[in-house]
Structure formats: C-alpha cells, structure tokens
Predicted model as a PDB file, atoms N, CA, C, CB and O in Angstrom, pLDDT in the B-factor column:
MODEL        1                                                                  
ATOM      1  N   SER A   1       0.839  -1.191   0.000  1.00 46.00           N  
ATOM      2  CA  SER A   1       0.000   0.000   0.000  1.00 46.00           C  
ATOM      3  C   SER A   1       0.875   1.242   0.000  1.00 46.00           C  
ATOM      4  CB  SER A   1      -0.949   0.005   1.214  1.00 46.00           C  
ATOM      5  O   SER A   1       2.012   1.208   0.470  1.00 46.00           O  
ATOM      6  N   THR A   2       0.355   2.317  -0.517  1.00 46.00           N  
ATOM      7  CA  THR A   2       1.107   3.570  -0.569  1.00 46.00           C  
ATOM      8  C   THR A   2       0.787   4.412   0.646  1.00 46.00           C  
ATOM      9  CB  THR A   2       0.795   4.349  -1.860  1.00 46.00           C  
ATOM     10  O   THR A   2      -0.320   4.328   1.179  1.00 46.00           O  
ATOM     11  N   PRO A   3       1.723   5.217   1.093  1.00 48.00           N  
ATOM     12  CA  PRO A   3       1.497   6.048   2.271  1.00 48.00           C  
ATOM     13  C   PRO A   3       0.549   7.195   1.967  1.00 48.00           C  
ATOM     14  CB  PRO A   3       2.815   6.590   2.796  1.00 48.00           C  
ATOM     15  O   PRO A   3       0.444   7.639   0.824  1.00 48.00           O  
ATOM     16  N   SER A   4      -0.144   7.673   2.998  1.00 48.00           N  
ATOM     17  CA  SER A   4      -1.004   8.850   2.844  1.00 48.00           C  
ATOM     18  C   SER A   4      -0.141  10.104   2.832  1.00 48.00           C  
ATOM     19  CB  SER A   4      -2.063   8.924   3.983  1.00 48.00           C  
ATOM     20  O   SER A   4       1.086  10.019   2.903  1.00 48.00           O  
ATOM     21  N   ASN A   5      -0.774  11.255   2.743  1.00 47.00           N  
ATOM     22  CA  ASN A   5      -0.041  12.517   2.679  1.00 47.00           C  
ATOM     23  C   ASN A   5       0.466  13.001   4.038  1.00 47.00           C  
ATOM     24  CB  ASN A   5      -0.916  13.570   2.074  1.00 47.00           C  
ATOM     25  O   ASN A   5       1.194  13.993   4.089  1.00 47.00           O  
ATOM     26  N   SER A   6       0.109  12.338   5.133  1.00 44.00           N  
ATOM     27  CA  SER A   6       0.548  12.810   6.446  1.00 44.00           C  
ATOM     28  C   SER A   6       2.048  12.576   6.612  1.00 44.00           C  
ATOM     29  CB  SER A   6      -0.237  12.100   7.575  1.00 44.00           C  
ATOM     30  O   SER A   6       2.615  11.657   6.021  1.00 44.00           O  
ATOM     31  N   SER A   7       2.677  13.418   7.423  1.00 49.00           N  
ATOM     32  CA  SER A   7       4.121  13.296   7.624  1.00 49.00           C  
ATOM     33  C   SER A   7       4.460  12.013   8.360  1.00 49.00           C  
ATOM     34  CB  SER A   7       4.660  14.499   8.395  1.00 49.00           C  
ATOM     35  O   SER A   7       5.507  11.421   8.099  1.00 49.00           O  
ATOM     36  N   ALA A   8       3.602  11.564   9.277  1.00 50.00           N  
ATOM     37  CA  ALA A   8       3.873  10.325  10.007  1.00 50.00           C  
ATOM     38  C   ALA A   8       3.914   9.147   9.045  1.00 50.00           C  
ATOM     39  CB  ALA A   8       2.810  10.089  11.099  1.00 50.00           C  
ATOM     40  O   ALA A   8       4.796   8.294   9.149  1.00 50.00           O  
ATOM     41  N   ALA A   9       2.981   9.090   8.120  1.00 49.00           N  
ATOM     42  CA  ALA A   9       2.969   7.995   7.155  1.00 49.00           C  
ATOM     43  C   ALA A   9       4.198   8.067   6.261  1.00 49.00           C  
ATOM     44  CB  ALA A   9       1.686   8.031   6.306  1.00 49.00           C  
ATOM     45  O   ALA A   9       4.774   7.034   5.918  1.00 49.00           O  
ATOM     46  N   SER A  10       4.603   9.258   5.882  1.00 48.00           N  
ATOM     47  CA  SER A  10       5.790   9.414   5.043  1.00 48.00           C  
ATOM     48  C   SER A  10       7.034   8.912   5.766  1.00 48.00           C  
ATOM     49  CB  SER A  10       5.972  10.882   4.637  1.00 48.00           C  
ATOM     50  O   SER A  10       7.884   8.265   5.154  1.00 48.00           O  
ATOM     51  N   ASP A  11       7.152   9.203   7.069  1.00 52.00           N  
ATOM     52  CA  ASP A  11       8.290   8.743   7.838  1.00 52.00           C  
ATOM     53  C   ASP A  11       8.307   7.222   7.933  1.00 52.00           C  
ATOM     54  CB  ASP A  11       8.271   9.360   9.228  1.00 52.00           C  
ATOM     55  O   ASP A  11       9.369   6.607   7.839  1.00 52.00           O  
ATOM     56  N   VAL A  12       7.139   6.612   8.118  1.00 53.00           N  
ATOM     57  CA  VAL A  12       7.063   5.162   8.191  1.00 53.00           C  
ATOM     58  C   VAL A  12       7.457   4.564   6.851  1.00 53.00           C  
ATOM     59  CB  VAL A  12       5.648   4.705   8.597  1.00 53.00           C  
ATOM     60  O   VAL A  12       8.179   3.568   6.806  1.00 53.00           O  
ATOM     61  N   TYR A  13       6.999   5.152   5.774  1.00 60.00           N  
ATOM     62  CA  TYR A  13       7.313   4.651   4.448  1.00 60.00           C  
ATOM     63  C   TYR A  13       8.816   4.700   4.180  1.00 60.00           C  
ATOM     64  CB  TYR A  13       6.562   5.452   3.392  1.00 60.00           C  
ATOM     65  O   TYR A  13       9.374   3.796   3.559  1.00 60.00           O  
ATOM     66  N   LYS A  14       9.457   5.753   4.649  1.00 62.00           N  
ATOM     67  CA  LYS A  14      10.911   5.885   4.484  1.00 62.00           C  
ATOM     68  C   LYS A  14      11.664   4.965   5.427  1.00 62.00           C  
ATOM     69  CB  LYS A  14      11.346   7.329   4.719  1.00 62.00           C  
ATOM     70  O   LYS A  14      12.852   4.708   5.227  1.00 62.00           O  
ATOM     71  N   ARG A  15      10.988   4.466   6.452  1.00 78.00           N  
ATOM     72  CA  ARG A  15      11.580   3.546   7.409  1.00 78.00           C  
ATOM     73  C   ARG A  15      12.636   4.215   8.277  1.00 78.00           C  
ATOM     74  CB  ARG A  15      12.185   2.373   6.686  1.00 78.00           C  
ATOM     75  O   ARG A  15      13.542   3.547   8.776  1.00 78.00           O  
ATOM     76  N   GLN A  16      12.529   5.518   8.461  1.00 83.00           N  
ATOM     77  CA  GLN A  16      13.460   6.250   9.308  1.00 83.00           C  
ATOM     78  C   GLN A  16      12.692   7.278  10.121  1.00 83.00           C  
ATOM     79  CB  GLN A  16      14.563   6.931   8.464  1.00 83.00           C  
ATOM     80  O   GLN A  16      11.621   7.727   9.714  1.00 83.00           O  
ATOM     81  N   GLY A  17      13.231   7.642  11.254  1.00 85.00           N  
ATOM     82  CA  GLY A  17      12.608   8.670  12.060  1.00 85.00           C  
ATOM     83  C   GLY A  17      13.543   9.131  13.158  1.00 85.00           C  
ATOM     84  O   GLY A  17      14.627   8.580  13.349  1.00 85.00           O  
ATOM     85  N   ILE A  18      13.109  10.139  13.868  1.00 89.00           N  
ATOM     86  CA  ILE A  18      13.885  10.688  14.985  1.00 89.00           C  
ATOM     87  C   ILE A  18      13.054  10.527  16.247  1.00 89.00           C  
ATOM     88  CB  ILE A  18      14.267  12.197  14.744  1.00 89.00           C  
ATOM     89  O   ILE A  18      11.866  10.847  16.274  1.00 89.00           O  
ATOM     90  N   PHE A  19      13.687  10.038  17.265  1.00 87.00           N  
ATOM     91  CA  PHE A  19      13.059   9.796  18.560  1.00 87.00           C  
ATOM     92  C   PHE A  19      13.694  10.764  19.535  1.00 87.00           C  
ATOM     93  CB  PHE A  19      13.226   8.300  19.033  1.00 87.00           C  
ATOM     94  O   PHE A  19      14.856  10.591  19.903  1.00 87.00           O  
ATOM     95  N   LYS A  20      12.956  11.785  19.964  1.00 90.00           N  
ATOM     96  CA  LYS A  20      13.514  12.840  20.810  1.00 90.00           C  
ATOM     97  C   LYS A  20      13.269  12.523  22.289  1.00 90.00           C  
ATOM     98  CB  LYS A  20      12.897  14.212  20.444  1.00 90.00           C  
ATOM     99  O   LYS A  20      12.130  12.338  22.716  1.00 90.00           O  
ATOM    100  N   VAL A  21      14.348  12.466  23.053  1.00 92.00           N  
ATOM    101  CA  VAL A  21      14.266  12.239  24.499  1.00 92.00           C  
ATOM    102  C   VAL A  21      15.296  13.111  25.201  1.00 92.00           C  
ATOM    103  CB  VAL A  21      14.491  10.738  24.847  1.00 92.00           C  
ATOM    104  O   VAL A  21      16.254  13.580  24.587  1.00 92.00           O  
ATOM    105  N   GLN A  22      15.088  13.320  26.483  1.00 93.00           N  
ATOM    106  CA  GLN A  22      16.092  14.026  27.264  1.00 93.00           C  
ATOM    107  C   GLN A  22      17.330  13.149  27.388  1.00 93.00           C  
ATOM    108  CB  GLN A  22      15.543  14.410  28.663  1.00 93.00           C  
ATOM    109  O   GLN A  22      17.235  11.921  27.378  1.00 93.00           O  
ATOM    110  N   ARG A  23      18.464  13.772  27.503  1.00 93.00           N  
ATOM    111  CA  ARG A  23      19.744  13.056  27.544  1.00 93.00           C  
ATOM    112  C   ARG A  23      19.781  11.982  28.621  1.00 93.00           C  
ATOM    113  CB  ARG A  23      20.876  14.032  27.770  1.00 93.00           C  
ATOM    114  O   ARG A  23      20.324  10.900  28.399  1.00 93.00           O  
ATOM    115  N   LYS A  24      19.212  12.271  29.779  1.00 95.00           N  
ATOM    116  CA  LYS A  24      19.275  11.305  30.877  1.00 95.00           C  
ATOM    117  C   LYS A  24      18.422  10.061  30.621  1.00 95.00           C  
ATOM    118  CB  LYS A  24      18.832  11.965  32.165  1.00 95.00           C  
ATOM    119  O   LYS A  24      18.533   9.082  31.358  1.00 95.00           O  
ATOM    120  N   PHE A  25      17.559  10.084  29.571  1.00 95.00           N  
ATOM    121  CA  PHE A  25      16.705   8.950  29.263  1.00 95.00           C  
ATOM    122  C   PHE A  25      17.110   8.212  27.982  1.00 95.00           C  
ATOM    123  CB  PHE A  25      15.289   9.415  29.146  1.00 95.00           C  
ATOM    124  O   PHE A  25      16.333   7.407  27.470  1.00 95.00           O  
ATOM    125  N   VAL A  26      18.295   8.471  27.466  1.00 94.00           N  
ATOM    126  CA  VAL A  26      18.741   7.823  26.229  1.00 94.00           C  
ATOM    127  C   VAL A  26      18.770   6.304  26.391  1.00 94.00           C  
ATOM    128  CB  VAL A  26      20.134   8.339  25.822  1.00 94.00           C  
ATOM    129  O   VAL A  26      18.316   5.592  25.496  1.00 94.00           O  
ATOM    130  N   ASP A  27      19.289   5.790  27.502  1.00 95.00           N  
ATOM    131  CA  ASP A  27      19.337   4.346  27.700  1.00 95.00           C  
ATOM    132  C   ASP A  27      17.936   3.748  27.770  1.00 95.00           C  
ATOM    133  CB  ASP A  27      20.113   4.013  28.971  1.00 95.00           C  
ATOM    134  O   ASP A  27      17.704   2.652  27.259  1.00 95.00           O  
ATOM    135  N   HIS A  28      17.014   4.448  28.387  1.00 95.00           N  
ATOM    136  CA  HIS A  28      15.625   3.981  28.454  1.00 95.00           C  
ATOM    137  C   HIS A  28      15.003   3.956  27.056  1.00 95.00           C  
ATOM    138  CB  HIS A  28      14.792   4.884  29.396  1.00 95.00           C  
ATOM    139  O   HIS A  28      14.277   3.024  26.709  1.00 95.00           O  
ATOM    140  N   ALA A  29      15.291   4.974  26.267  1.00 93.00           N  
ATOM    141  CA  ALA A  29      14.748   5.042  24.909  1.00 93.00           C  
ATOM    142  C   ALA A  29      15.291   3.897  24.051  1.00 93.00           C  
ATOM    143  CB  ALA A  29      15.087   6.401  24.262  1.00 93.00           C  
ATOM    144  O   ALA A  29      14.543   3.289  23.285  1.00 93.00           O  
ATOM    145  N   ARG A  30      16.563   3.607  24.173  1.00 93.00           N  
ATOM    146  CA  ARG A  30      17.155   2.494  23.421  1.00 93.00           C  
ATOM    147  C   ARG A  30      16.510   1.170  23.824  1.00 93.00           C  
ATOM    148  CB  ARG A  30      18.681   2.434  23.652  1.00 93.00           C  
ATOM    149  O   ARG A  30      16.229   0.327  22.972  1.00 93.00           O  
ATOM    150  N   ALA A  31      16.280   0.993  25.111  1.00 94.00           N  
ATOM    151  CA  ALA A  31      15.634  -0.230  25.596  1.00 94.00           C  
ATOM    152  C   ALA A  31      14.209  -0.332  25.056  1.00 94.00           C  
ATOM    153  CB  ALA A  31      15.624  -0.263  27.141  1.00 94.00           C  
ATOM    154  O   ALA A  31      13.757  -1.414  24.682  1.00 94.00           O  
ATOM    155  N   THR A  32      13.511   0.786  25.018  1.00 92.00           N  
ATOM    156  CA  THR A  32      12.149   0.805  24.487  1.00 92.00           C  
ATOM    157  C   THR A  32      12.136   0.413  23.016  1.00 92.00           C  
ATOM    158  CB  THR A  32      11.520   2.193  24.670  1.00 92.00           C  
ATOM    159  O   THR A  32      11.290  -0.376  22.594  1.00 92.00           O  
ATOM    160  N   LEU A  33      13.053   0.949  22.239  1.00 91.00           N  
ATOM    161  CA  LEU A  33      13.132   0.584  20.824  1.00 91.00           C  
ATOM    162  C   LEU A  33      13.394  -0.912  20.655  1.00 91.00           C  
ATOM    163  CB  LEU A  33      14.233   1.394  20.126  1.00 91.00           C  
ATOM    164  O   LEU A  33      12.849  -1.533  19.743  1.00 91.00           O  
ATOM    165  N   ALA A  34      14.204  -1.484  21.507  1.00 92.00           N  
ATOM    166  CA  ALA A  34      14.534  -2.906  21.410  1.00 92.00           C  
ATOM    167  C   ALA A  34      13.304  -3.785  21.663  1.00 92.00           C  
ATOM    168  CB  ALA A  34      15.645  -3.260  22.407  1.00 92.00           C  
ATOM    169  O   ALA A  34      13.247  -4.921  21.193  1.00 92.00           O  
ATOM    170  N   LEU A  35      12.331  -3.267  22.394  1.00 94.00           N  
ATOM    171  CA  LEU A  35      11.129  -4.044  22.717  1.00 94.00           C  
ATOM    172  C   LEU A  35      10.042  -3.964  21.649  1.00 94.00           C  
ATOM    173  CB  LEU A  35      10.567  -3.576  24.026  1.00 94.00           C  
ATOM    174  O   LEU A  35       9.080  -4.731  21.698  1.00 94.00           O  
ATOM    175  N   ILE A  36      10.171  -3.062  20.695  1.00 92.00           N  
ATOM    176  CA  ILE A  36       9.164  -2.939  19.635  1.00 92.00           C  
ATOM    177  C   ILE A  36       9.348  -4.097  18.654  1.00 92.00           C  
ATOM    178  CB  ILE A  36       9.278  -1.553  18.898  1.00 92.00           C  
ATOM    179  O   ILE A  36      10.426  -4.280  18.089  1.00 92.00           O  
ATOM    180  N   THR A  37       8.279  -4.877  18.461  1.00 93.00           N  
ATOM    181  CA  THR A  37       8.346  -6.024  17.554  1.00 93.00           C  
ATOM    182  C   THR A  37       7.397  -5.905  16.368  1.00 93.00           C  
ATOM    183  CB  THR A  37       8.043  -7.288  18.309  1.00 93.00           C  
ATOM    184  O   THR A  37       7.610  -6.546  15.338  1.00 93.00           O  
ATOM    185  N   SER A  38       6.349  -5.091  16.502  1.00 92.00           N  
ATOM    186  CA  SER A  38       5.409  -4.943  15.384  1.00 92.00           C  
ATOM    187  C   SER A  38       4.716  -3.583  15.454  1.00 92.00           C  
ATOM    188  CB  SER A  38       4.359  -6.082  15.397  1.00 92.00           C  
ATOM    189  O   SER A  38       4.578  -2.977  16.516  1.00 92.00           O  
ATOM    190  N   ILE A  39       4.289  -3.134  14.278  1.00 88.00           N  
ATOM    191  CA  ILE A  39       3.500  -1.913  14.146  1.00 88.00           C  
ATOM    192  C   ILE A  39       2.369  -2.244  13.189  1.00 88.00           C  
ATOM    193  CB  ILE A  39       4.370  -0.687  13.631  1.00 88.00           C  
ATOM    194  O   ILE A  39       2.608  -2.675  12.061  1.00 88.00           O  
ATOM    195  N   ASP A  40       1.143  -2.045  13.636  1.00 92.00           N  
ATOM    196  CA  ASP A  40      -0.031  -2.387  12.825  1.00 92.00           C  
ATOM    197  C   ASP A  40       0.053  -3.814  12.305  1.00 92.00           C  
ATOM    198  CB  ASP A  40      -0.173  -1.414  11.653  1.00 92.00           C  
ATOM    199  O   ASP A  40      -0.217  -4.069  11.132  1.00 92.00           O  
ATOM    200  N   LYS A  41       0.422  -4.733  13.169  1.00 92.00           N  
ATOM    201  CA  LYS A  41       0.509  -6.166  12.877  1.00 92.00           C  
ATOM    202  C   LYS A  41       1.574  -6.529  11.841  1.00 92.00           C  
ATOM    203  CB  LYS A  41      -0.821  -6.655  12.400  1.00 92.00           C  
ATOM    204  O   LYS A  41       1.568  -7.641  11.313  1.00 92.00           O  
ATOM    205  N   GLN A  42       2.480  -5.607  11.548  1.00 89.00           N  
ATOM    206  CA  GLN A  42       3.605  -5.864  10.654  1.00 89.00           C  
ATOM    207  C   GLN A  42       4.865  -5.994  11.505  1.00 89.00           C  
ATOM    208  CB  GLN A  42       3.758  -4.725   9.581  1.00 89.00           C  
ATOM    209  O   GLN A  42       5.138  -5.134  12.343  1.00 89.00           O  
ATOM    210  N   LYS A  43       5.629  -7.055  11.296  1.00 89.00           N  
ATOM    211  CA  LYS A  43       6.870  -7.230  12.054  1.00 89.00           C  
ATOM    212  C   LYS A  43       7.859  -6.134  11.681  1.00 89.00           C  
ATOM    213  CB  LYS A  43       7.485  -8.628  11.793  1.00 89.00           C  
ATOM    214  O   LYS A  43       8.020  -5.802  10.507  1.00 89.00           O  
ATOM    215  N   VAL A  44       8.513  -5.581  12.682  1.00 87.00           N  
ATOM    216  CA  VAL A  44       9.503  -4.531  12.468  1.00 87.00           C  
ATOM    217  C   VAL A  44      10.712  -4.771  13.361  1.00 87.00           C  
ATOM    218  CB  VAL A  44       8.895  -3.140  12.742  1.00 87.00           C  
ATOM    219  O   VAL A  44      10.648  -5.504  14.348  1.00 87.00           O  
ATOM    220  N   LEU A  45      11.799  -4.143  12.992  1.00 85.00           N  
ATOM    221  CA  LEU A  45      13.004  -4.124  13.810  1.00 85.00           C  
ATOM    222  C   LEU A  45      13.383  -2.663  13.987  1.00 85.00           C  
ATOM    223  CB  LEU A  45      14.180  -4.960  13.157  1.00 85.00           C  
ATOM    224  O   LEU A  45      13.826  -2.013  13.040  1.00 85.00           O  
ATOM    225  N   ALA A  46      13.210  -2.145  15.196  1.00 86.00           N  
ATOM    226  CA  ALA A  46      13.556  -0.751  15.478  1.00 86.00           C  
ATOM    227  C   ALA A  46      14.957  -0.725  16.080  1.00 86.00           C  
ATOM    228  CB  ALA A  46      12.511  -0.083  16.443  1.00 86.00           C  
ATOM    229  O   ALA A  46      15.258  -1.478  17.006  1.00 86.00           O  
ATOM    230  N   ARG A  47      15.799   0.138  15.553  1.00 85.00           N  
ATOM    231  CA  ARG A  47      17.153   0.239  16.085  1.00 85.00           C  
ATOM    232  C   ARG A  47      17.612   1.687  16.104  1.00 85.00           C  
ATOM    233  CB  ARG A  47      18.121  -0.614  15.263  1.00 85.00           C  
ATOM    234  O   ARG A  47      17.115   2.529  15.357  1.00 85.00           O  
ATOM    235  N   CYS A  48      18.555   1.946  16.959  1.00 88.00           N  
ATOM    236  CA  CYS A  48      19.112   3.284  17.110  1.00 88.00           C  
ATOM    237  C   CYS A  48      20.300   3.436  16.163  1.00 88.00           C  
ATOM    238  CB  CYS A  48      19.538   3.550  18.584  1.00 88.00           C  
ATOM    239  O   CYS A  48      21.249   2.653  16.206  1.00 88.00           O  
ATOM    240  N   MET A  49      20.231   4.449  15.315  1.00 89.00           N  
ATOM    241  CA  MET A  49      21.320   4.714  14.374  1.00 89.00           C  
ATOM    242  C   MET A  49      22.389   5.603  15.007  1.00 89.00           C  
ATOM    243  CB  MET A  49      20.775   5.372  13.097  1.00 89.00           C  
ATOM    244  O   MET A  49      23.531   5.621  14.548  1.00 89.00           O  
ATOM    245  N   GLY A  50      22.025   6.341  16.063  1.00 92.00           N  
ATOM    246  CA  GLY A  50      22.971   7.212  16.725  1.00 92.00           C  
ATOM    247  C   GLY A  50      22.291   8.186  17.651  1.00 92.00           C  
ATOM    248  O   GLY A  50      21.063   8.241  17.718  1.00 92.00           O  
ATOM    249  N   VAL A  51      23.081   8.947  18.359  1.00 93.00           N  
ATOM    250  CA  VAL A  51      22.587   9.939  19.307  1.00 93.00           C  
ATOM    251  C   VAL A  51      23.204  11.277  18.945  1.00 93.00           C  
ATOM    252  CB  VAL A  51      22.921   9.542  20.783  1.00 93.00           C  
ATOM    253  O   VAL A  51      24.389  11.354  18.621  1.00 93.00           O  
ATOM    254  N   SER A  52      22.398  12.334  19.000  1.00 93.00           N  
ATOM    255  CA  SER A  52      22.867  13.674  18.671  1.00 93.00           C  
ATOM    256  C   SER A  52      22.352  14.657  19.705  1.00 93.00           C  
ATOM    257  CB  SER A  52      22.416  14.087  17.253  1.00 93.00           C  
ATOM    258  O   SER A  52      21.356  14.395  20.380  1.00 93.00           O  
ATOM    259  N   GLY A  53      23.020  15.773  19.827  1.00 92.00           N  
ATOM    260  CA  GLY A  53      22.607  16.791  20.784  1.00 92.00           C  
ATOM    261  C   GLY A  53      21.469  17.669  20.299  1.00 92.00           C  
ATOM    262  O   GLY A  53      20.747  18.247  21.111  1.00 92.00           O  
ATOM    263  N   THR A  54      21.294  17.782  18.976  1.00 92.00           N  
ATOM    264  CA  THR A  54      20.234  18.629  18.433  1.00 92.00           C  
ATOM    265  C   THR A  54      19.483  17.887  17.336  1.00 92.00           C  
ATOM    266  CB  THR A  54      20.813  19.952  17.888  1.00 92.00           C  
ATOM    267  O   THR A  54      20.028  16.982  16.704  1.00 92.00           O  
ATOM    268  N   LEU A  55      18.234  18.273  17.115  1.00 92.00           N  
ATOM    269  CA  LEU A  55      17.443  17.671  16.047  1.00 92.00           C  
ATOM    270  C   LEU A  55      18.055  17.967  14.682  1.00 92.00           C  
ATOM    271  CB  LEU A  55      16.000  18.180  16.100  1.00 92.00           C  
ATOM    272  O   LEU A  55      18.050  17.114  13.794  1.00 92.00           O  
ATOM    273  N   LYS A  56      18.580  19.174  14.523  1.00 93.00           N  
ATOM    274  CA  LYS A  56      19.179  19.547  13.243  1.00 93.00           C  
ATOM    275  C   LYS A  56      20.342  18.615  12.896  1.00 93.00           C  
ATOM    276  CB  LYS A  56      19.660  21.009  13.280  1.00 93.00           C  
ATOM    277  O   LYS A  56      20.425  18.113  11.775  1.00 93.00           O  
ATOM    278  N   LYS A  57      21.225  18.388  13.845  1.00 93.00           N  
ATOM    279  CA  LYS A  57      22.372  17.513  13.603  1.00 93.00           C  
ATOM    280  C   LYS A  57      21.927  16.065  13.401  1.00 93.00           C  
ATOM    281  CB  LYS A  57      23.365  17.601  14.769  1.00 93.00           C  
ATOM    282  O   LYS A  57      22.513  15.345  12.594  1.00 93.00           O  
ATOM    283  N   ALA A  58      20.910  15.642  14.118  1.00 91.00           N  
ATOM    284  CA  ALA A  58      20.393  14.275  13.945  1.00 91.00           C  
ATOM    285  C   ALA A  58      19.866  14.085  12.530  1.00 91.00           C  
ATOM    286  CB  ALA A  58      19.277  13.974  14.974  1.00 91.00           C  
ATOM    287  O   ALA A  58      20.129  13.062  11.898  1.00 91.00           O  
ATOM    288  N   ARG A  59      19.121  15.070  12.031  1.00 91.00           N  
ATOM    289  CA  ARG A  59      18.610  14.987  10.657  1.00 91.00           C  
ATOM    290  C   ARG A  59      19.763  14.926   9.657  1.00 91.00           C  
ATOM    291  CB  ARG A  59      17.697  16.193  10.344  1.00 91.00           C  
ATOM    292  O   ARG A  59      19.736  14.121   8.726  1.00 91.00           O  
ATOM    293  N   GLU A  60      20.759  15.759   9.843  1.00 91.00           N  
ATOM    294  CA  GLU A  60      21.900  15.798   8.921  1.00 91.00           C  
ATOM    295  C   GLU A  60      22.664  14.478   8.925  1.00 91.00           C  
ATOM    296  CB  GLU A  60      22.843  16.946   9.290  1.00 91.00           C  
ATOM    297  O   GLU A  60      23.086  14.001   7.872  1.00 91.00           O  
ATOM    298  N   ARG A  61      22.841  13.893  10.095  1.00 92.00           N  
ATOM    299  CA  ARG A  61      23.667  12.690  10.224  1.00 92.00           C  
ATOM    300  C   ARG A  61      22.943  11.393   9.906  1.00 92.00           C  
ATOM    301  CB  ARG A  61      24.206  12.608  11.601  1.00 92.00           C  
ATOM    302  O   ARG A  61      23.534  10.481   9.329  1.00 92.00           O  
ATOM    303  N   TYR A  62      21.657  11.298  10.278  1.00 87.00           N  
ATOM    304  CA  TYR A  62      21.010   9.995  10.282  1.00 87.00           C  
ATOM    305  C   TYR A  62      19.821   9.827   9.361  1.00 87.00           C  
ATOM    306  CB  TYR A  62      20.585   9.697  11.621  1.00 87.00           C  
ATOM    307  O   TYR A  62      19.413   8.693   9.109  1.00 87.00           O  
ATOM    308  N   ILE A  63      19.248  10.901   8.848  1.00 85.00           N  
ATOM    309  CA  ILE A  63      18.084  10.777   7.968  1.00 85.00           C  
ATOM    310  C   ILE A  63      18.528  10.899   6.519  1.00 85.00           C  
ATOM    311  CB  ILE A  63      17.017  11.850   8.302  1.00 85.00           C  
ATOM    312  O   ILE A  63      19.067  11.925   6.104  1.00 85.00           O  
ATOM    313  N   ASN A  64      18.296   9.851   5.767  1.00 76.00           N  
ATOM    314  CA  ASN A  64      18.652   9.849   4.336  1.00 76.00           C  
ATOM    315  C   ASN A  64      17.449  10.297   3.532  1.00 76.00           C  
ATOM    316  CB  ASN A  64      19.130   8.436   3.866  1.00 76.00           C  
ATOM    317  O   ASN A  64      16.408   9.641   3.541  1.00 76.00           O  
ATOM    318  N   ASP A  65      17.591  11.415   2.835  1.00 67.00           N  
ATOM    319  CA  ASP A  65      16.482  11.926   2.016  1.00 67.00           C  
ATOM    320  C   ASP A  65      16.463  11.268   0.669  1.00 67.00           C  
ATOM    321  CB  ASP A  65      16.578  13.433   1.847  1.00 67.00           C  
ATOM    322  O   ASP A  65      15.600  11.572  -0.155  1.00 67.00           O  
TER     323      ASP A  65                                                      
ENDMDL                                                                          
END                                                                             
C-alpha cells in the first residue's frame, strides 16, 4: 500500500525517524526501541542509528532523504 499525505505515514514509508528524548533517558529510549516487535501487525526491527545533541544535527547525520 502507498502512504497517505501525512508526515507520520511518510516517515514510516521511508523507514526512518527521529526519537527525541532528554539526555538522561537515552538508555531507556534504546531499551524501548529494542522491545518494539510490530506496528499495525507488521513485524519490524527498530534500532538506534545514533545519538545527537540537536534535532538539526540528527537529521543531517542519520536521515537519508
């Protein structure tokens, strides 16, 4: 199926996204990603590509357009 026009659907279609958390919760966020096994009954593997101090730098480093 093709994604809708919403930005959330576009991010899912690209299979990439940014997960924003406070620095002190980075380990918790990584653990949470490791526990995700499916989205809408589709098997998925969520993994952390890296950690950045700002959203701008995270987009530059980790999101492939």
